[in-house]
N, C-alpha and C positions, 0 to 999 in steps of 0.2 A: 441556138447554141445551148440554152438551158435544158431543152428537151433531150438533146443529144447527150449532154453530160449526165442527166438523170438516168437515161437508158443504159449508159455504160456502167453507172454505179449499181443499178439493179442487176445487170447481167453478171457483174463481178461478185456481188453478195449472194446471188442465187446459186452460183457455183459452190460457195462455201456451204450451202445447205444441202447439196446433193450427197447421196450415200457414197461412201468411200469404198471402192472396189479394188480388186487385186490387179486391175489393168492399169498400166502406167501411161502417162501422156507421152506424146512424141517429143522430138527435140524442140519443136516450136510450141508445144502445149504447156499448160500450167500444171505444176506439180505441187500438191500441198506439202508444206514443210512440217505441219503438226496435225494432230487429230483432236477433234473436239468431241469427246465422249467420256462417259464415266466408266471407269474400269469395272465397276460392279454391276453395271447395267446388263439386263438380259437382252438377247437379240430377238427382235420381232420377226415372226414368220408370216409371210404372205403367200396365199395359195397361187400356185402357178408361177412363182418367181424363184429364181435361183438365189438363195440367201448365203451361199458359200462365200465367206470372207467379207460379208456385209456387216458394217457396224453403224448403229444409229446414234444420233446425237440425243442425249437424254438431259433435259433441263431439270436440275434439282428443285425440290420444293422450297418455297420461300420460308426463310427462318425469321421469326419475330424476335427481335432483340429487345432487351430491357433498356429503359431510358438511360440508365447509368452504365451500360455495358462498355462504352468507350472509356469512361473514367476508370472502371475496374480494370480494363486492359492496360491502361497507362499506369495505374498504380502497381500492377503486377510486375512491371519492368523496373521498378525502383526498389533498391535495397536500403536498409538502414545505414545512415552515415554515422560512423563511430566518432567523427570529429565534430558533429553538430549537436546542439542541444535538443531535447525532446520537442516535438512539434508544438505542444501547448505553450512552450516558452519562446517560440520564434517571434521576435519583435525587434524593436530598435536595439542595436547592440548594447547601448548604455543601460537598457532595462533588463537585459538577460540575467536571470538570477545565477548566483554562484554558490549558494548554500541552501540547506533545507529550509531555514527560516525565510530567506529571500524568496524561495520558490513558493512557499505558502502565501507570503504577502502578495506575490505576483498573481497567483490564482485568485485570491480574494479580491484584489483590485480589478482583475479582469471580469470576475463575476459581478462585482458591484457596477462596473460599466455596462454590462449586459442588462442588469436590472434597471438601471437608469434609462437605457434606451427603450426597454419594454414599457416603462412608465410613461415616457413621452409619447410612444406610439399608441398606447391604449388610452391615454388621456385625450389625444387629438386624432382619433382614427380617420377622420375625413380627409386628412392630409397625406395619408399613407395607403391609398386604395390601389395604386398601380402595382401589379404583380409582374415583376421582371424575371423571376426565377423560373428556370426550366430544367428539370421538372418542378412542379409546384411544391413549395415548402410551407406547410400551414403555420409553423411556429413563427415565421417571419411576418405574418400578416397580423393586423391589429385584432384584439379580442374585445368583445363588447361585454362589459361587466354589469351594466345597468339595465334593468328590465324595461322593455318598451311598451308592454301591455299594462295599462293602469286599472282597467275595470276588474271587478271581482268575477272571475270565471275559471273554469278548469284549464283553459289555455294559458291564463296568467300563471296558474300554479305550475304547469309543465315548464313554462319559461323560467321560473325561479328555480325549479329543480335542475334544469339544464345549466343555469348559471351558478349552481352550487351555493345558493343563498339559503342557508339553513334556517335562520330565524324568520326571514321573509316567507319562506315556503310554509313553515308551521303556522305563521299568522294568516296566510292566505287560506290554508286548509281550514283553520278555525272559523274564518269569516264565511267560507262556503257552507260549513255545517250550520252556522247560525242563520244563514239565509235560507236554509232548508234545501240546499242543492246537494244532490247525491254525487259523490266523487266515485269515479269508476275504480274497479279493483286494480286495473293496470297502473293507473296514476298513483293510487295509494301505495302500491308495492314499490313504485319508483321513489316515492317520498321516504318509505322505510329504508330503501337502499341508501339514500343520501344520509339519513339520520344514523343508521347503523355503521356506515363507513367512517363517518367523522365523529362518532360518539356523541351526537346531539350537541356539537359545538361548531362554531364557525371555522372553516378550514383556514390554515395558516397561509397568508399570502406569500408569493415568491419574493416580494420585497416589501418592507414594512411601510414605506411611505406611500404605497399604492392603496393601502387600506383607507376606506372612506370613514367619515366620522360616524361613530357608533352611538347608540342611545345610552343613557346613563345606566339603564338596567343591564345591558350587555357588557358594559365596561366593568361594573361591579362583579358580575358573574365571572368574567375573565380573570379579574384580580383574585377572586376567591379560588378559582381553579389553579392559578399559578402558585398561590401560597400553599395549597394542598400538595401540589406536585413537588414543590421545594422541600416541604417537610417530609414527604415520603421518600425523597432522594431519587426520584425518577422523573422523566419528562413525558412519558406516554399518558394518553387520556384513559381514565378509568370509567367503567360503566356505573352510572349513578342510578340508584333505585327510583322507580316511578318517574323516569324521564319522559320526554316527548315521544320517543319511539315506543315505549311500553304503553303510554296513554293512547296513542293513535292505534296501536295494535289491538288494544282492548275495545276501542270504539268501532272497529271494523265489523260491519254486519256479516260479512262473508270473508272467510280466510281460506286460502288454498295452500298447497305445499310450498309454493314460492314464498309466501308470507312467513311461514314458519322457518324456512331455510335462511331467509335474510336475517331474521331476528337471532337465530342460533349463531350464525357466523359473526354478527356484530357483537354479541355477548362474549364469544371466545376471543375475538380480536382485542377487546377492551377489558380483558382479565376478569370475566365473570363466568367461570366454568360451571359452577353449580347451577346457576340460573339457566345456562344453556342445556345442561343435561336434564333438568326438570322440564324444560320446554320440549325437549325431544321426546320425553315420556308422554307429554300431552299430545304431541303429534301422532305417536303410535296409537294412542287411545282413540284418536279421530280417524284411524285407518288411512293415514296418508303416508306417502313415501318421500324420502329425501334423495337428493342427488349426490354425486360422488364428492363434490366440493364441501358439502355440509358434513359428510362422513369424515372427511379430512379434518375439519374443524373439531368434530366431536372426539376424534382420536387425540388431538392436541389438548382438548379440555380434560379428557380422562387423565392425561399425564400431569395436569396441574393440580389435581386433587391431593389432599393430605392423607394418602394411604401408603401402605407398604409397596415395595417394588413388585412383588409377586402378584398382589391384588390388582395393581395398575395393569400389569401385563395380561392378566386374565380378562380384565374389562376390555382391553384393546382387542383381544381375540374374540370376545363376544360381539364387538362391533363388526369385526370382519365376517363373522357368521351371519349377522343381520344383513350385511351387504349381499352375501350370497343368496339369502332368502328373498331379498327385494330385487334380485337380479340386477344389481348395480356393479358394473365392472370397475375395478380399481384402476387408477392411472399412476403415472410416475410420482405425482405429488403425494399420493396415498402412502406409498412405501417410503418416500423421503421423510414424510411427517413421522412415520413410525420410527425410523432410524434417528431422526432428530430428537424424538422423545426418549429413545433408549440411551442417548448420551448421558442423561441424568441418572441412569440406573447403575452406572459405574460397572463393576465386574459382573454384576447380575445380567447386564444387558448384552454381553458378548455373544452368548449362544443364541438368544433370540435374534440378534442382528444378522448372524450368519444364516439363520433359517429364513429371515426376511429376504436376504439377498438371493438365496436359492429360489425362493418362491417367485421373485421378480423374473428371473431368467426362465423359470418353468412356464409362466404364462406369456412370455414373449415381450416383456417390457425391458428395453435396454437401459441400464443404469446411466445416470448423468454424472458429471463431475462432482456435484453436490452429494450424490450418494456415496461416493468413495471418500469425500471429505468427512462425512459423518462416521464412516467406518474407521477412518484413521484417528479421528478424535476419540472414539470409544476405546480403541485398542492401544493408543499411544498417549494416554493422559499424563503419564509421568516421563521424566527425562530418561530413565533407565527401564525400558519395558521388559516384560518377561521374554524368555528365549522363544517360547512358542508364538507369542504375538508378534515378535520382531520379524518373523518371516513373512507376515501377511503383506507388508508393503511391497515385497519383491513380486509376489503373485499379482498384486494390483498393477504394478508398473509393467510387468511382462504382458498383461492383458491390454493395457492402454497404449503401449508403444506403437507409434506410427498412425494413430487414429486422429481424425479431425472432428472437432466438436462444435456444436451450435448451442446457443443459449436455450436452456430448458428449465432452469430453476434459478431463483434469485440468489442462491448461495453457491452457484457454480464458480464464481470468482474467488472462492476461498480455498479451493483444492490445492493450488500450487503453493500457497503459503503453508498449509498443513504438511504437504509432502516434503517441502524443503526443511521444515522444522524437524521432521523425523530423520531426514538424511543427516542433519547436523548433530542430532542426539546420538545416532548410530555411528557417527564418524565414517560414513561410507561415501567416498568420493565418486565411485563408479555409479552408484545409485543417484547421486546428485546430478551427474552428467546425463543420466537417463531421464530424470525429471526435466532438466533444462532442454534436452532434445525434444521432449514432448511439448514443451512450451513453445518452441520454435517451429512446430509442425503446422503447416497451413496457417489459419487465422487464430490458432489457440492463444497467441499472445494477448488477444483481447480479454482473456480471462485472468490476467495478472492482477486485476482489481485496482482500487484507487491508490493514490500516492503512498499512503501509509503502508499498505500491504505490499506494494511493489518495493519499497525501501526495505521492508522486513525480509522479503524473499531474497533480494540481491545481497543484502548484508550477510544473511546466513550462508548463501552460496559462496560469496567471496571469502568469508572467514574460514570456511571449510577448504577452499583452495589454498589459502595461506598456511593452513595447518598440514595439509596432506600432499599438495602438488609441488612439483619442482619449481624453483624460483623463476626461471625464465618463462615458463608457462604462466605462472602467477602474474608476472609483470605484463605479459601480453594481455591477459584478462583485465588487468588494471587499466591499461590504455583503452581497451575495447568498451568497458562498462562505465568508467568514471571519466568525465561527468555526463556522458551522453545518455546514460540510462538512469543513473541515480547519483545523488550526492552522498558521499560517505560520512558516517558518524565518526567521532573521535576513536571509538573502540575499534572500528574497521581499520583505521590507519595504524593503531597500535598493533593489531594482528599482523598487518603488513610489515611493520618494523621488526616484529619478532621473527617473521619468516626471513627477512633480510639478515638478521643476526644468525639464525641457524645456518644459512647458506653462505655466510661470510661475505656479504655484499653490502657492507656498511658505507661504501662510497655513495650509495643512493640516498643516504639520509638527508643531505641538504636539499635534494629535489623533493623529497617527501614533505619536508618542512615548508618549502615554498608552496607546494600544492595545498597543504593543510591551511595555510593562510588564505588562499583563494577560496577555500570551501568554508570559511567562517569559523575556524578553530584556533584563532590566534590566542585566545585567552583560556584555552583548555589546559589547566595545570597538569593533569595526568598525562596528556600527550607530550607536553613540553618536558616534563621530568623523564619520561621514557626516552625521548630523543637525547637529552643530555646524558643520561646514564649510559646509553649505548656508545656514545662518542667518547666518554671518559674512561670506560672500563679498561681499555688496552691502549698502548702506544702504537702509532701508525706512522707511515712515511711523512716526511716534512710537508709535501704538497697537500696531502689529505688533512694534516693537522691544521694547515692554514684555512682550508675550506671549513673544517669543523669550528675553528675559532670565529670565522665570519658568521657562521650559523648561530654560534653561542652569543655573539654580540647582538644579532637580530632578536634572539629570544630575550636577552637582557633588556632590550628596548621595549619589548611588550610588557615586561614586569614594571618598568618605569612608567609607561603610559597607564598601566593598570593602577599604579600607586596614585597617579593624579586623579583618577576617577573615584577612588575609594577614600573614605574618611579615615579608616584605620587599616593602612596597607600592611601586608604580611608577606614577606619573602620566604619561601620554603628553604630550609637549611640545605637540603640536597641540591637545589638549583644553584645556590651561592657557591657551594663547594665545587660543583661540576664546571660552572662557568669560569671560576678562578683557575682551575686546573687546565682547562682548554686554552686560556690565555697564556699561561706559563709555557705550555708545550709548543705553542706557536710563536714564542718569542715576543709576545706583546706584554712585556713585564710591567710597564707603567699602568696599563689597564688592570692587570692582575693585582697589583698592590693597592689599587683603588678599591678593589672588591673587599679587601680586608676591612676597610672602613664601614662597609655595609654590614659586616658581621656585628660590629659594635652597635651600629645604628638600630638594627632589628633584633639585637640580643640573641643572635644565633651562634652556636658553638662550632668552630671549624674542626674538621677531622685531623687526626694525627698525620695521615698520609699527605694532606694538603700542606700542613705546616712543614713537613720534611721537604716537600717539593719547593716551597718558598725558601727554605734554608739553602737548598741546592742552587736556586737561582741567585741568592745573595752571594754565595761563594763563587759562582761563575762570574759575577760582575764585580767581585772583591769589594763589597759594600758592607762594612761592619755596622754602619748605622741602621741599615735595613734589618740585619740579623738581630741587633739589640731590640729594635721595634717589634720584631716577631716574638722575642722572648717576653716582652712586656704584654703583648696580646695574650699569650698563653698563660701568663701569670694572672692577668685580669680575670680570666675564666677559671683559674685554679685547676689547670689541666695537669695531669701527671707527667705529660711529655715535656713540661717546662724544664725539669732538671736535665733531661737528655739534650734539649736544645741549648741549654747554657754550656754544657760540656763541649758541644760542637763549636759554639762561638769561641770559647777559650782556646780550643785546639786548632781551629781552622783560620782564625783571624788575628791580626796584630792589633790589640786593643790596649788602651792606657790603664793605669792602676785604678783611676776613678771609675772607669767603665767596668772593671772586674769587680770592684766593691759593690757597684750598683747591681750587677748581675747576681752577686752573692746574696744581697738583701732580697731580691725578687725570688730567688730560690728558697730562702728561709721563710718568707711570707707564704709561699705556696705550700711548703712542708708543714708549717704550723696550721694552716687552714685544713690540710688533709688530716692531720692528727686530731684536730678539734672535731671534724666531722666524723672520724672513726670512733672517738670517745663518746660522742653523742649517740651514735648508733649502738655502741656497746651498752650504754646506760639504758637505752630503750629496750634492748634485749633483756637486761637484768630486771627491769620493771615488769616486762612481760612474764618473766619467770615467776 
């Protein structure tokens, strides 16, 4: 039975492999329902055979897929969720940050946890040997920081160089020389690489508690370097004269071009441009040639010298001529280094920058995002650029629109920040949309940069939307960007409030205040005063006035809680006036009259408009006691409106003779104080004459 079944299976599948002809099977025959062939395949011709209508099955070549191809395919099907927090903050809902300060604390805590995990893994590597990641992820495996070779040999020196042990490598090199062992040129150059890269100092560990105990010598040297860096006001390592790199370089019996190039790049990296240029002169005297990376460092060193801009530019041109003479082809970093240096030349560097850009395109080097970032920084150094330079950003964006970029320079992630800053200074919303469209093209979003640059970019973009766009579109962007992309600053919310004011959409203010509390701006006085001022400026329907009063009561509670935290609390006079007015307009008279006590408590002067509204409220409730109390408050502050309020009390309320006499005394006291102050001012004027 098995043989019969297998024979049937073979006969059936063999028929699938037969060429398909134009002849059709009979009523009882099998008719294929589909054709197994490639549409682009060519027909094979066989001698003596009729190939008319014959199509052959062509098996395509096997495609080798990347190990992460499936993950990339899945990732391409997912779009950004505007209601979710950024991926870096996805954690326990209780831990999700809601403000810029909380997001920074979250990232620091997350990084601290990663460092602690690395410390445990690297301290006990024998317990973490199993590799379960597919594909392999090297950074998840333990690293060995301690040297395993104890004897004095070149192999031990290579191991210490590989482990980035600066002091141990230098000690091993000295021991080899003392023992009379000749160290190979390749190993010595590797040691120079280590010393020049880290400036003859131990590299900073990823986490402080991973550092092993150091010798007293090394600790003293580190403390001295830290003190010098603090006094100098910078944190980078400077090149010390007669350091181990220079000493070992001088001891080398044989030096090649690689040795010189390493020393030159190290000197330039650690701010020793003159030493680097002198060493380059020595290299030329020895009839050696340098590589393109060393030329890039020499260009940077030339820009660091204390010379005039024109002399620096001539020296850079001379280096480029030497590159041509040595047949060294410039790369992208060569031109980016030139443009980066030209930024310090201010207006003088604009024409050379354009010449450099044209030269790049002439030799077939495609500029990177960092290239255009340097151009933008050079031509748009001020908030109001010249009319001729203001057109350059449009040419750049027209050239870049629709392109996808890959990382080619460390400063590529600074382009979008610079471009959006220019859009904001030019007040050009269409240009901002063009920049934002480029950011969302392909994977260009990866070049938005770290949190600080991302917040700067989106703050400028959203502020420009608030200034130039229609309010419905602005609110749509508000829901799309906040807080899923960035957490707004208080100034960003103030810009949104001003946009709502222009569009007469003040009913959104309570919601904006609610959002601002979630984003950590509860105690931002400038934001609270802006909200109170907008709600108080005009009268609104009763329902909206009630909502405004609730919002004002919430803001009042923040000032009270702020009072409890401060030793010397201080209420702004504008906030007191606005909150009292909003309570009165919403019919919350008892709370409004309590606000008058805060004026006395904090020694703030109420406005005349507020006192008139209080008088209207007292008249509506037919309360002469409240009206007299209001006159007393105005008299206590010696306000000119006291006399007007007294006349209103006498005209609008039924008061006793004693109350009239008391009001007259208050008015007399106020007028006397006014006359005294005026006479004092006249006397001061006379003395001045």
